[in-house]
C-alpha positions as CSV (number, residue, x, y, z in Angstrom):
1,X,51.3,70.1,140.9
2,X,47.6,70.2,140.8
3,X,45.8,70.0,144.2
4,X,43.3,67.1,145.1
5,X,39.8,68.2,144.2
6,X,37.0,66.9,146.9
7,X,35.1,65.5,144.0
8,X,37.3,62.6,143.3
9,X,35.3,59.5,144.7
10,X,38.5,58.1,146.2
11,X,38.6,61.5,148.6
12,X,34.8,61.2,149.1
13,X,35.0,57.9,150.0
14,X,38.0,58.7,152.5
15,X,36.3,61.4,154.0
16,X,32.9,59.0,154.6
17,X,35.5,56.3,156.2
18,X,36.7,59.4,158.9
19,X,33.1,59.6,159.7
20,X,32.4,56.0,160.4
21,X,35.9,56.4,162.5
22,X,35.0,58.7,164.6
23,X,31.4,56.3,165.2
24,X,33.4,53.9,166.4
25,X,35.8,56.2,168.5
26,X,32.0,56.8,170.4
27,X,31.6,53.6,170.3
28,X,33.0,52.8,174.1
29,X,31.8,56.3,175.5
30,X,28.2,57.1,174.0
31,X,27.3,55.8,170.9
32,X,23.8,57.6,171.2
33,X,25.7,60.7,171.1
34,X,26.2,59.9,167.3
35,X,22.9,60.2,166.4
36,X,22.5,63.6,167.8
37,X,25.4,65.1,166.2
38,X,24.9,63.8,162.9
39,X,21.3,65.5,163.1
40,X,22.9,68.7,164.2
41,X,25.6,68.6,161.5
42,X,22.8,67.8,159.1
43,X,21.2,71.3,160.1
44,X,24.3,72.9,159.7
45,X,24.5,72.1,156.3
46,X,20.9,72.7,155.6
47,X,21.5,76.4,156.7
48,X,24.6,76.5,155.1
49,X,26.2,77.1,158.6
50,X,30.3,76.3,158.2
51,X,31.2,77.8,161.8
52,X,28.4,76.1,163.6
53,X,29.2,72.5,161.9
54,X,33.4,73.5,162.5
55,X,32.0,73.7,165.8
56,X,30.1,70.6,166.2
57,X,32.9,68.8,164.7
58,X,35.8,69.9,167.0
59,X,33.9,69.2,169.9
60,X,33.5,65.3,168.5
61,X,36.8,65.4,168.2
62,X,38.0,66.6,171.4
63,X,35.5,64.4,173.0
64,X,36.9,61.2,171.3
65,X,40.5,62.4,171.7
66,X,41.2,62.1,168.0
67,X,43.0,64.2,165.8
68,X,40.9,66.2,163.3
69,X,41.3,65.4,159.8
70,X,42.8,67.8,157.6
71,X,40.3,67.7,154.9
72,X,38.0,70.0,157.1
73,X,40.0,73.1,155.9
74,X,38.6,72.7,152.9
75,X,35.4,73.8,154.1
76,X,35.5,77.2,153.7
77,X,36.7,77.3,149.8
78,X,33.1,76.7,148.8
79,X,29.2,76.1,149.3
80,X,29.7,73.1,147.3
81,X,32.9,71.5,149.1
82,X,31.3,72.1,152.3
83,X,28.4,70.3,151.3
84,X,30.5,67.3,149.5
85,X,32.6,67.3,152.9
86,X,29.8,67.5,155.1
87,X,27.3,65.4,153.7
88,X,30.0,62.5,153.0
89,X,31.3,62.7,156.7
90,X,28.2,63.0,158.0
91,X,27.1,59.8,155.9
92,X,29.9,57.9,157.4
93,X,29.1,59.1,160.9
94,X,26.3,57.3,160.7
95,X,26.9,54.1,158.5
96,X,26.7,50.8,159.3
97,X,29.3,48.2,157.7
98,X,27.5,45.2,156.8
99,X,29.1,42.0,157.4
100,X,31.3,43.6,160.5
101,X,28.8,42.3,163.4
102,X,28.8,38.9,161.6
103,X,32.6,38.2,161.6
104,X,32.5,39.0,165.4
105,X,29.6,36.5,165.4
106,X,31.3,33.9,163.8
107,X,34.6,34.2,165.8
108,X,33.0,33.9,168.9
109,X,31.2,30.6,167.8
Protein backbone atom coordinates (compact mmCIF):
# COMPACT_ATOMS: atom_id res chain seq x y z
CA UNK A 1 0.00 0.00 0.00
CA UNK A 2 1.44 3.39 -0.96
CA UNK A 3 1.38 6.39 1.32
CA UNK A 4 -0.96 9.18 0.22
CA UNK A 5 1.04 12.15 -1.00
CA UNK A 6 0.16 15.67 0.01
CA UNK A 7 0.66 16.84 -3.57
CA UNK A 8 -2.56 15.05 -4.54
CA UNK A 9 -5.07 17.78 -5.42
CA UNK A 10 -7.75 16.12 -3.29
CA UNK A 11 -5.46 16.10 -0.26
CA UNK A 12 -4.55 19.76 -0.82
CA UNK A 13 -8.25 20.66 -1.07
CA UNK A 14 -8.94 18.79 2.19
CA UNK A 15 -6.13 20.67 3.94
CA UNK A 16 -7.51 23.96 2.68
CA UNK A 17 -10.97 23.01 3.97
CA UNK A 18 -9.51 22.37 7.42
CA UNK A 19 -8.13 25.91 7.41
CA UNK A 20 -11.56 27.21 6.50
CA UNK A 21 -13.18 25.14 9.25
CA UNK A 22 -10.78 26.62 11.80
CA UNK A 23 -11.73 30.10 10.56
CA UNK A 24 -15.38 29.23 11.15
CA UNK A 25 -14.56 28.00 14.66
CA UNK A 26 -13.26 31.49 15.44
CA UNK A 27 -16.43 33.19 14.17
CA UNK A 28 -18.17 33.14 17.52
CA UNK A 29 -15.05 34.13 19.45
CA UNK A 30 -12.98 36.68 17.58
CA UNK A 31 -12.69 36.46 13.80
CA UNK A 32 -10.15 39.31 13.77
CA UNK A 33 -7.64 36.96 15.36
CA UNK A 34 -7.71 34.81 12.22
CA UNK A 35 -5.96 37.46 10.12
CA UNK A 36 -3.24 37.84 12.75
CA UNK A 37 -2.75 34.09 12.93
CA UNK A 38 -2.58 33.85 9.12
CA UNK A 39 0.08 36.57 8.93
CA UNK A 40 2.18 34.84 11.57
CA UNK A 41 1.81 31.48 9.82
CA UNK A 42 2.94 33.06 6.54
CA UNK A 43 5.97 34.53 8.31
CA UNK A 44 6.80 31.08 9.68
CA UNK A 45 6.47 29.58 6.20
CA UNK A 46 8.70 32.27 4.73
CA UNK A 47 11.32 31.60 7.41
CA UNK A 48 10.84 27.83 7.01
CA UNK A 49 10.29 27.58 10.78
CA UNK A 50 8.31 24.38 11.30
CA UNK A 51 8.48 24.50 15.08
CA UNK A 52 7.00 27.98 15.40
CA UNK A 53 4.40 27.19 12.70
CA UNK A 54 3.29 24.08 14.59
CA UNK A 55 3.24 25.98 17.87
CA UNK A 56 0.85 28.56 16.37
CA UNK A 57 -1.33 25.83 14.86
CA UNK A 58 -1.56 24.01 18.19
CA UNK A 59 -2.42 27.23 20.02
CA UNK A 60 -5.07 28.08 17.44
CA UNK A 61 -6.76 24.70 17.70
CA UNK A 62 -6.61 24.80 21.49
CA UNK A 63 -8.23 28.25 21.51
CA UNK A 64 -11.00 26.98 19.21
CA UNK A 65 -11.33 23.79 21.29
CA UNK A 66 -11.03 21.63 18.15
CA UNK A 67 -9.00 18.48 17.46
CA UNK A 68 -5.82 18.93 15.42
CA UNK A 69 -5.92 17.30 11.97
CA UNK A 70 -3.45 14.47 11.54
CA UNK A 71 -1.95 15.82 8.28
CA UNK A 72 0.12 18.30 10.30
CA UNK A 73 2.46 15.41 11.18
CA UNK A 74 3.67 15.54 7.57
CA UNK A 75 5.16 19.03 7.85
CA UNK A 76 8.27 17.47 9.37
CA UNK A 77 8.81 15.11 6.38
CA UNK A 78 10.40 17.66 4.02
CA UNK A 79 10.63 21.35 3.21
CA UNK A 80 8.35 20.84 0.20
CA UNK A 81 5.64 19.15 2.26
CA UNK A 82 5.86 21.84 4.90
CA UNK A 83 5.31 24.54 2.27
CA UNK A 84 2.47 22.66 0.54
CA UNK A 85 0.59 21.91 3.73
CA UNK A 86 1.27 25.29 5.31
CA UNK A 87 0.23 27.33 2.28
CA UNK A 88 -2.89 25.25 1.62
CA UNK A 89 -3.97 25.47 5.26
CA UNK A 90 -3.30 29.21 5.48
CA UNK A 91 -5.15 29.83 2.22
CA UNK A 92 -8.14 28.04 3.68
CA UNK A 93 -7.82 29.99 6.91
CA UNK A 94 -8.29 33.30 5.06
CA UNK A 95 -10.66 31.96 2.39
CA UNK A 96 -14.05 33.45 1.61
CA UNK A 97 -16.45 30.96 0.08
CA UNK A 98 -18.62 32.76 -2.49
CA UNK A 99 -22.35 32.22 -2.19
CA UNK A 100 -22.34 31.36 1.51
CA UNK A 101 -23.79 34.72 2.57
CA UNK A 102 -26.13 34.82 -0.42
CA UNK A 103 -27.87 31.64 0.72
CA UNK A 104 -28.34 32.97 4.24
CA UNK A 105 -29.82 36.24 2.95
CA UNK A 106 -32.31 34.38 0.76
CA UNK A 107 -33.41 32.19 3.67
CA UNK A 108 -34.10 35.28 5.80
CA UNK A 109 -36.48 36.76 3.22
